[in-house]
N, C-alpha and C positions, 0 to 999 in steps of 0.2 A: 707372893711368889718367893720361893727359897732361892737364895744366892749360893753359888758354889764357892767353896773356900779357895784360897791361894794354892794350897796343897793339892786340892782336887783338880785345879786347872793344870798344874804341873804334871800330875800323873796322867791326865788325859792326853796332854801333848806328847809326853814320853811314850805312851801306848800307841798313839798314832804314828810317831816316828819309828817305832819298832815294826809296825805293820808295813809301812812304806819304805823300809830299809834306809831311813834317814834319821838315825838316832841322834846324831849331833845337832841337827836342825830342830828335832823335837825337844831336846834339852834346852837349847837357846830360846826357842819359842815359849817353852814352859816357864822359864825364868822370867822372861819379859811379861808375858800375859799373866803369870801368877802374881808378879809384883803389882800389876795394874789391878787385878782382882782383890788383892790384899788392901790396897788403898781404898777401893770402893767399899769393901766390907767394913773397914775401920771407920770410914766417914759415916756410914749408915749407923754404926753402933754408937758413935758420938752423938748423933742426932736423936737416937733412941727409937728409930723406926726399923726394927728387925723384920717386920712383916713383909 
């Protein structure tokens, strides 16, 4: 299963924030969730299990 990158999570949250007229909340959620996704992706790359 492919994992979405931290940037992808941020853009997704930003897009949802624009749709629901809550851009500031979308940016904050994107930063927090993007950081969490970045940590998960980095951990999986360290272990060598990109699949």
